[in-house]
N, C-alpha and C positions, 0 to 999 in steps of 0.2 A: 443582523439581517432578519428578514421576515420569512415565514414558512413558505409563502407563495413565490419566493425567489429561489427555492431549492429546485435543481434541475435533475431529472431522471432520464438517463440515457436508455430509453426503452424501445427504440426503433432500429435495432440491428437485426438483419435477417440471420437465420440459423447458420447458414453456410459461412457468412462473413465472421460471425462470432467464433465458430469452430476453427477457422483459419487463424484468427488472432490467438486463440487458446493454444493451438499447436505450435505457433512461433514462440510463445511464452514458455511452453513446456520445454522446447528445444533449448532455449537460452538457459533455463533453470538447470538443466542437466549438464550442458557443456561448461557452464561457468562454476559449477559446484566445486570442482577441485581447487578453485582460486578464491573461495569464499568460506570463512570460518563458520562453524556451527555456533550460532550466537547464544543458544540456550543450552545449559548443561544437561547432559543425558539425552540430547536430541538424537534420534536415529537419522540415518542418511535420507530415508524417504521423507521424514518430517522436514528436514532441512531443505530438500528440493521443493517440497510443497510450499514452504514459506517463501522461497525465491519466486516460484511460479505465481503465487497469489499476488505478490507485490507487482510483478511484471504485468499480470492481467489487468490490474487497476490502471497502470500506466498506459497499456495498450488501448483500453476502452476510452480513457481520457483523450489520448492522441487521436483515436478514430473520431470522437465527437468534435474536437477542434479542427481536424482536417475537413470534415464534412461541412462545418460552418465557416471555413476559410478564415479562421482566427490567425493573426500574424505572429505566431510563436516560432521562435528559433529552436529547433530540436537538434540541429547539427553541431553547434558550438560545444555543448557539454557531452556529446556522444563519446562513449568509451567502448573498446572491444571487450569481448567476454572474459579475457584474462586480466583485466584491470578493474579497479574499484570504480563504481558509478560516480559520476561527477555532476550531480544535480540532474534534473530532468529536462528543463527547457529554459530559455532566456526570453525575457520580455521587458521592454522599457528599462534597460540597464539593471535588471534584477534577475538573479538566478533562482529558479523555483524548484522546490521539491514537492512531489505529490505524496501526502501522508494519508494512506488508506488504512481503514480499520474495518473489521468484519463485525456485523451485527446479526442478531438472531431474533426472528419473529415469524409469525404465520403469514402466509400469503405473500404477494409481490410487494406490497407497501404497508407502511404503518396504518393502523386503524385508530387506535386510541392514544398514540404518542406522536410527538413532533420530531422531525429530523433535526430541527434547530436546538432541541434539548440535548442532543448527543454531545459528547466531549470532543473537542479538538485536542489531540494528543501529539506531543513531540517528545521522543525518547530522551530520558535524562538520567540514565543509569549511573553515569560516572563522568568525570572531567574528560572532555574530548568527544562526548556523545553529541547527538544532533542538536540538542538545545544549546549546549556550550559552544558548538561549532557554527552556530547560525551567524556569528559576526565575522567568520573567516571566509573571505571571498575566494572561491576556487578558480573562477574564470576572470582573473585580473586583467585589466585593460579593456574588458568588455562590459563588466558589471561593477556596480558600486554597492550593492546590498543583496541580501538573500530574502527569500520569502517561502511560505508554505501554502499549498492548496489542500483543503481537507475534503476527502471523499470517503464513501462507505460502500461496501458490498455485502449482500446477504450471504452469510457463511453457512447457514443450515436452517432447516425448518424446525420450529418449536411445537411440541405437543405436550400439553399439561406442564409447561415450564421446562421441558427437557428437549435437548437437541436429538432429532431422530434421523436426519439425513444431511450429511455434509454435501456441499454443492459439487465437490470433485473428489476423485480418488486416484491414486497413483498405481501404475502397472509396470513394475520392473521385475525381470526374472532374477533369480539368485546369481546368474552368471553376469548380468548387467550390473548388479549391485557390487559384486566382487571386482569387476573392472573399474568402476567408479571409486571404490574404496582404495584401490591401488594408486589411482591417479591422485586422490586426496593425500595419501601418504607421500607421494613423490613431490607434490607442490605445496604441501603443508597448509592448504587452505589460505594461501597468501597470493596477492597479485604478482604476476610475472612482469619482467621488464620488457620482454619482447614476445612475439607470437610463439608459443611453446610447441605447437603442432598444427598440422593442416586440418581444417574442419572436416573435409571429406574422408580423411583417414580415420578420424575419431568416430564419425558416424558409421563408417564401414565396420569398425570393430564392434560398435554397439549393436548393429543390425545382425552381426554374426551370432549374437548372444540372446536375441529375442526380438519381439515385435517393436515397431517404431511408433506405436500409439501409446504414448507414455502416460497421458492423463485422460481419464474418463469424466465427462461432465454429467452429473446427475440432474442438474438444471442449470440454466444460464442466468446468473444473477445480474441485475441491472445496476449500473454505476450510478451512485447518488453524489452529485457535486454540490457542495455547500458553500463555505466561506474561505477566506484567505487571511494570512497574517504576515506583516512585515514589521520593521522596527517601530512603526507607529503603534503597534499593538502588543509588544512584548510585555508591557506592564500589566496586561490583563491575565497573564499566565501565572499559575502557582505550582509549586513542586509537590507532586502527589505520588502515591504508590507504596510499595513495600517499605521503601525509605528513600529520601532524597539524598543528594550527594553529601549532606552533612548528617545523615542518619536520623533525620527528624521528619515528622509529618507536618504539612501545612494544609490544614483543612480548608476546603472551599466553603463558601457561604451557605449553600443549600445543603441541609442535613438529610433531606429526602432524595437528593439527586443520586446518591451512591451509598453503598455499604462496604465495609471491609471485613474480610475473613480474618481468622487468627493469624494467617501468614501475611496479611497485608494486601492481598489481591483486592482490587477495586471492582465492584459489581455496580455498573451504571444502569439505572432505569429497570430494575428488577430482572437483571440477566440479559438485557438487550445487548450490552457490550461489556466485556471483561478486559481489564488491564492487569497484566501479570508482572509488569516492570514499572520502574519509576518513570514518570512523565512530567513534563510541563503541561498544564491542563487549564482549559477554560471552556465554558459552554459555547457551542457554535454560534448561538444567537447573539453573543457579544461581539462578533466579528463582522466585517463587511462581506457581502455576498460576492461570489465569482461573477454573478450577473452585473454587479456594479462596475466591474472592470470592462465589461463588454455589453453595454446597455442595448446595442443593436440586436442582441439575441431576443429581447422582449418583443421585437417587431417581426423578426424572421429567423426562426430556429428550426433546424432539421435534425432528424435522428433522435430527438429527445422531446420532453414536455416538462412543464412546470407542475409542481405539486398543487393540487386543487384544494387549498384550505384557506 
C-alpha cells in the first residue's frame, strides 16, 4: 500500500470520543474477572488498561465504519463480557480481527516517518496463539477464512526520545481493586459458560466503592487505519521477537528497520513502536490497504482524512 492510502480518523467530536472511551472502560472492568493476565507480573490496573486500549481501537474503527456506512457484520461474532472475544466483524465470508498497536511520537501525526513503514504484528508467542489460530474459523457456516486489519494509536508523547505522557490513566480506589481481585479469584480469569451475575448488581457494588469515571484521557489519540492481510498474504510474514515458537530468530530483510535489546525486545523505527512478545511480522507497506477494500472512501469519506504525503 501507499502512504496516501493511510486513513486517519481525526474528526470525532470530544463528547462522542469520551462516550466511546467510557463504554470501553466499562467493558474492560466488568470483563476482567474472565480474562487472564497475559503478561507475567502484570498488575490489575495494567491488565484493565490493556483490555481498554484494545477495545478503544475497536470502538474507533466501528465508529468510522458506521459513519461511512460500510457493510460490516458486527453482530455475528459478538460475545458477552463473560466469554472470549470471537473476532471483531464479518465481511465477505471472512472473519476479521483488528490488530492495533501503540506508537510513540511528537505531535498528532508523523513528520519524518511513514505510517507504512510500521510493522504489521500478529501475536505468535506459542502454538494456539493468534498467528497459529488464523486458519481456525470460529464463525463456521458463515465464514471460510480469517483476516486482520492493522491499526495504530498514539500511546504517548515523545520528548528527546522519551515518553512523557501516556494518553490515558486509570482511576480505581483500593476498595474497587479489592472487589475486582476477589472476582478474579472466583472466576479464575476464565470465560464463564453462562451469565455469572447481573450487570446492574456489579456496577452498584463498584459505585459503592468509588467513582465511576474509571479512565482519564490526557489526550484523544486518532486511529490510524492502514492495511489488511488474509491467506493471500501469510507468506509475507516472518516470526520475530524474543523468540519464535521454535526458539529461533528469523531476521527481516531491513537491518535498519528495527533493533533488538539483550532480552530480545524489538524496537522499530527508533522507538516509534516496541514489540515485547514474539510476532509474525511484515512492514505495512507490503500489504494491501484497507482503502482497496472500499475504494468508495476515496470519493466520499466522513469522520476521517487521508495522510497527505
